[in-house]
N, C-alpha and C positions, 0 to 999 in steps of 0.2 A: 502494500501500500505505500503511494505514497503522499507520503504530505509533512507540512508543519506541525499543524495545529490539528490534533488528536481528532477524529469523524465520531459524529456522537451517532452510535447500534443502531439499524432498524433489522428490518424480515430481511437479507437480498444477499447473497453473494454478490459483493461489489466494494464500493466506497462510495463515501462523500467528501469533493474534493475540496479544498479552501481555495477560497481566492490568490491567498498570501503565497508569497513563495518558495518550491518546492521542494522539495531534497529528498531519496532514496532510502527509507525504509522496511525491513524488512521482519518476521519472526525470530529472524538469527543472533539480532543488535540487543536479544534482552540481556542477555549478559553487561550490556554498555547502557539501554535504558529500554522501559516500557513505555506505551502511549497508555493513559489514564485513559478510561474507560467513565469518563462522569456521570453521577444520578443514579447510574445502575451500577449493580455488582458485574464484579468481572468474570468472565466466561470461565465454566468448571472443565477443571480439565475429562479427557475420555469424552467430549459432548465435540457432537456438530463433523467435519470431513475430518476428521484425525481426534487430535490433543482437543481440538475444538472451535467454532469458527465465530470468525468476525462478524460480526449482526450489522450491516449498513446500507444509505437510503437505496431498493430498486430503482427508484425513478431515477437520479443521481446517475446510480451506476450504469442503468439504458444509455442515458445522454450521455455521455462522457467515452464508455466502455470500457471503464474501470478493470482492470484483472487486478485478483487478491490471489497472495499465494497463499494454499495450506497443507497445511501435512497429512498426510492421509497413516492407517495402520502399516506395518513396519518402514515407516519413516520413509518412503519415496516421494517425494513432490508431486506433485502435479498445481494444472493452473485452471482454478472454479470460478468459469467466465459465464456472468448474465446473461444464458440465451433463451430467457426462460425457466431455469432453473434455483429454486428458492434455497435456503438453507435449510430446512426440513427433509425436503427430495436429496439434497448434496447428504444431509447425515446418517437418511435410510440407507444413500448408495457408499456411505462409509460402512456402515454396520454391517451392509450386507454383504459388501468386501470379506472384513474380517471374518465372517461367518464360514463363508467359501474357500476361504484360505484356512485351511485346515493344516497344514504342516506348518504354518503363523512364517511365510518367510517371504511372505509378501508378494508371490503373486499365483497365480490360479491358474491350474491344468485343467486340459479336460476333463477328465478323470475326477477331478475335486470339483469343477462345476459343474457334473453328474449328479455327484453324493450328494451335491449340496443343493443342490435345484429338488432331484425330488425329497431331500427330507423337510424342504418346507414346501411339501407338495403340485411343486410348480414339476408337472410330470411334463410332457414332449416329445413327438415326436421325435424319426430314426434321424440318427445325424446335428439334432439342435442345436448341441452342444460344441461338436466344432466348424457348425457355418457361427458362432459366436464368437468361437476362438480364431479362427478365419478372417475372418468381417474386423476383431479388431487390434489386430496381433500389428501392431506398424512397426515394429523390429526386428518380425519373422524367426522368434524365439520356440515358438509353440504352447507361448502361457499370454496369461494375461496382466502388468502390473497397474496399479491401485489408477496411474494416469490413462493405462489403455481400458483398461474398466470403465469405465465413466466417460470417455469419450466413445464408444461404442452407444451408451446408453444416451448419452445426448443425442448424438445421430440418430438413434432412431426413433427416438418421443419425434425429433422433426417428421423422420416420415409416416409414425404415425397420424402426427397435425395433421400431415394432407390428407392421410386416408381419410380423416376424422373429417372436416372439410369437404372433404369428395364427397361424404354421405352425409353430411347436413344438410339438403337441399334448403331448405327454410331458413338456412341465419340463428336459426333459435338456441343453440348450444347443444342440441340434445339428437337425439338421434331415435325416431323409434320404428315399429314393425312395417310400415310403409316404407321405409326409407329404406331397409334393410333387402328386400322385400323387390324396391326399383335399382337398386344398387344392383345384385343379385340379375334381373331383368337386363338390364343393361350390357353384362355381358356373358346372354348367348343361355341363362341358365334361371328356370320358372321352376317357382318352387312357391307352394301355400301361404298364405296369414300362419297358417297352425305352424308350419313349421318355423317361418318367422320367428313367429312366437320366440318358441323353444331356440330359437339361436340368440332372441335377446335375453334368454331369461338364466342365459348360461353367463353370460357379464354382469347383470343384474343385482347388485349389490343392495339395494337396497328397496327392492323389488315395486319403485316404481313407475315400470313399465317402459325406461325412457333410460337411455345411455347419456349420461357428460362424458364428458371430457376425463376427468380422473379413472373411472371404472375402463373408458376402452384404453388410455394409456397403461395400467396397473394388469390388465388384463394380455396385454397383447407385447407387455416388454421383455421377454424373455423366448418373444417367438419371432426368430431373424425375419418376416418379411418383407417383402419389398413394396409390395400394392394388395389392389383387394380384387384382382385374381387371384393370390397369392392364399390372399382371404378365403376366396370362396373354396380352392381346390378342397382346403385339408379339409374344411367341413360337407362340404358333397362329395366325397368319394367314400365311398367304406373299401375293407379289403376284401382285395380279392382272390381268396386263399384259396385254393382246394383242399381239405382233406379228408378226399376218395370217396365220400358222398355229393347227393346234387347240389349244385349251385341253387338256393330259390330266385333270390331279385337279381337277375343282372344290373348294372349299374348304369348311371347314367352324367351324361354328355353333353356338352352344349356343344354350337355352333361350329365357334374356335378351334374349340378341342378338334374338333373330326375336322374340318376343316387342313387342320397341322399334322393328322398324321398322330391323337394321341391316341385316337379308339382300339386302331389294332393293334401300339406297342405295350399299349395295356394290359390287351388280352392276350400275347403272346409272351409278355414273364407272369403272368397268372396259371398261362398254359401249360412254360417252362415248368412253375414250381410243381407244377401239381403234378406233372411228370416226372420228376424228382423225387417227390414227395411219395407219390404213387409207388415207385420200383424199390421207396427205402421201408416201406409197410406191406409192400407182394405178400409176406406167407404168414403175417398174421392176417392178411386179407385171404387167403384161400385154405387157412384156416377154418376159419369161420361160415366162407363158402359149406366148408366140407362138410363144419355141426353140424348147421343148415340142412344138407339132406339126407348124409348117413348118421348123424347122431342121434340116439334114442334114450329111452330113462336107465337103460339099466348098462349104461354105460357109464366107464370108475374113470375112464383118464380123463387130462387136462389140457393145458395149452400149452406146457412142455412134453407129454406125450407124446398130442396129436403130432407138434413138426419132427420128434423125431418117426415118428412110424411115415409123417412123408418123406422123409429125407433114406428111411431106408428104404425104401419102396425104388424112387426114383435117385438118389444121388440130393446133394446139395443144389443141384439147378433146379431140382422138384420141388423147390418151392418159393420157386416164381414163373410156376405154369398157368397162364394166363396172364400175366402182367401187360403181355405185349400186345394186345387188344384193349386192354383196359388201361393204355398209356395211346392207342392210334383213336378211338372215340375221344376224350378230351378235343379236340380242334373243332372238329364239329359239330362239337355238343352244345360245345360255348359262342358259339359264332351263331350259331339256328335261332339258340338262344337272346345272344344278344337281341338277334333282327325278330327273332319274333318279338318279344318284347315292349319295343321299338314300335313297329307296324299295330301292336292291343293301348301304347300309350298312349301315342297318335299326335306327336309333339306336348301332351297337357300337362301342367305340375299337378299330381299322384299325392294321396292321404296318404298315410298308413293303410287303411281297409284296400285302398286303391291299388295298393301296388302287391300287395296281396293276391287279387284276383289277376293283374296284369302279370305278374309275375308264374303263379301258378301255369295259369293259360300259355308264357312263354315254354312254362317245364314243359308241359306237357305237352305241347308240339313239334320239342324237341325231342322227347322218351319217345312217340311216336316215330322221327323219321331217322333214330338213330337205335331202335329198340332193336333189329336184328341181332345188331353187335355185343346187345346184353345179354341175348341169348347164347353168341358164339365165346364171350366170356366166359360165361356159366360151363357152359360143356366144355375148350379147353381147360378152364383148370379144374377141372376134377377129372380130365382123363388121364387115364393111366400108362405107361408108357406105353412105347409104337404106337398109342390108338389111332394119333393123327399124327402124320405129319408137319401138316402146318395148318394156318386158316383157313386158308385157300381149301385144305382139302377137308378143315372140319365141316365149311357151310356145302362142301359136293357133297358128302354125305347124308346130310341131314336132308338136304331138297330130295335125295334118291331114296332114300328109306322115309321120311317124314312126310315130306311134299312140302310148299311153301308155306303153307300157315303153320306149322312147328319155330319157324323165327318169328310168335305172334307170340307161345306157350308165355302164360302167367301176365299178360299185358292189361287185362281190367286191375288186378289189385297193385298195380302198379302203378295207373295212372292215378288209383284210388288212393295209394301213400302219397301221396303228391297232397292231397288237401292236409291234412293232420300234419305233415309232417312243413311244408312251408306256412298255416299258420301259427304255427306253437311255434316254429323255430322264428320267424317274424316277430310276433308277439312280445317272446322272451327276449329277444333282442334289443328289440326298443326299447324294453324296458328297462332292459338294464346298464341300460346306454343314457338313456333317459336320469336314471337315478343316480348312476355319476357324477353327473353332468350339475345334478341340484347339489351333489355332496362339495363338488368341485368349483362351485363360484365363484371364489375368491378363485380360481389360482389356470392354467392355461386354455383358452377354448377349444383346443384341442386336444378329444379324449389319448391320442395317440397310438402311433400300432398296436401294440400290445395291450391297450384296454379294452379298444374291437374285437383284436382276435381272442381276448374270454371272453368277450364279451359271446361270439361266435361261437364258440367252444361248446358254455355251456348251453345256450339255446339250440346250438346239434343234437348234444344229447336230449335233450327232455323233448324236441322234435324228434329223433331215431325212437326210443321210450313209446313215443306213442303210434309210431305207423311203422316196428319191428316186424309185429305178427305179419304184416300185407307184406315187408319184406323177407320175408322168409319163407310162406306160401308166395310170393314170386318165383323165391329161387327154385322150393322146392318142382314147380308149374316148369321150371325152365330145364329140368335137368331128366323129368319122369323117361322119356326117353336112354336115358344114361345110367338107371337104375336097370339094372335087370326082373323082368316079370313082370315091372310096376304097371297097371293099364292105365288108362290116360282117367283123371276123375275133375268134375270140377273144384274150381275155388272155393264152394259154400262146403263141398262134398271132402275136400283136404283138409279143412280147418275145424271139423267134427270131427273128424278120425285120430288128428295130431290131439286136443281134446281129450279125447276117451283115451287112447294110448300112451300118453303122454303129461297127459293134466296142461293147465295152463304152460305153466315154466317151459311148457319143450315147445312156446307160441314165440318162446327169445332165446333158444336154441342156438349158439355161438356169438350170443353177442355183448363174452367177456371178451376174445381174441377182439372185438369189433371199437371195443369203449378205449384196450391199449393201446390202439395204434391208430388214436386220439393225439395223444401228445408229442409222440413222434413225425406223426403228421404234420402237427399245427407247425412245430417248430423248423423240418425241415422246408417248410414252404416260406416261412416267415423269412428264415437266412436268407432263399435261392428268390427268394422273392425281392427281396428289398437291394441283393444283389442286382438279378435282370434290370429294375429299374435304376438302375447308378448306368448300365449297360446301353441301355436302350433312351437314355436321356429324357426318364420321364419324373416328374417332380423337379423339384429344386435338388 
């Protein structure tokens, strides 16, 4: 602070300058002299930006552009210029830096930032910590000192301020539901007022159904978004992870994303992740199908004994029988479902109930077209060594011995299973996600990939519990010809037979390996999906 006459303290980071001749004075000169603070108590140590923050006139500081030296934790000096940052805000930054600096070396690295933000409930999406450090690391040492940390936050606040004013169409200093809906509409993303209200409520700390600047700034402070398209994208897109079950509701894309080729890159990332995931969990999937078809109440075997029996019959490679066709059908199924969903939706924004109906119709359309591949997958999974030479040979034998209708065995229970699976899956997913958003209203607006994956895993599990009996009946009908001496039976007859011979639990035969594969499938899909997104340039 450059002054001969000590300034009176006020509420800003800056200085009031006397009109008398000036000389240089800094807090390093305390051993010689220290400017008195008349009529008020001196600032206490440990407060403000470092040991204390001198309170000076905001108005004069803005007019003259005065800069004050402050001492952050760890002893690193930083320049605090008043660009709309008041002492209270600077004090909070200093306290936050001190909390994030776990080893107290005056610097924060990516790992410290990740641990610190998670501990404060500021959950983030993938790689956000790396983005923050990369953006603020001016000396390229892979860490942020206090000066770099505050410079990043200050620059980020400026971007957030521009975004806030672009949303605030009537310039009343607040954002309402209509303004959120309009902003997304201009980006080619149509949402309902109900969906816009959920977005707003996740940021609305005082429950006024409007967002002021402070709520907006605090909500996005540790989310390195650069424009409204970034804000819209992570809200809009669900995670396209494949855990070996049917995807219920396809993702939605704006016109701008379609024209940029974003759609097919996103679908490709999901398809590759699904392929790797299904291959990694193929042994458990084959065991599930084996138990569904050949399991009975008298069986004493478990998962390990079942896997050992398959290896004994055909060697280690037998664990992956049927995986080729299972992977091959991912691409056409995903593409058909997406295109069918777009046709059903017809460009209009959909509520949750409407998304359920549209997603179910899209899923039914995709299943109808690719269902012969489902039958081939079941037959190849259950085949004995040497029974079929490949996919083409399997299809030929089915066509010659059983006719075309054999490719649609089990189709009815398969279609009926879509409704409870889709309805429960979507309802539980939306409930869990909205519950998380309500619990973390003061944190990040983005639930994060791991949160969405967790919600998807739980909802998928609930959906499977409801639809599993129909899935088991479908599999047995698909495999009828592969079971020697098995007469053709209807869905109702097969259902009664299972209940009578095996009890109600017989309808859930093979569900144990089905649940066992969920966690590894999700983990593999997540890692591969994130890597493919980076390779294909999807997202930030």
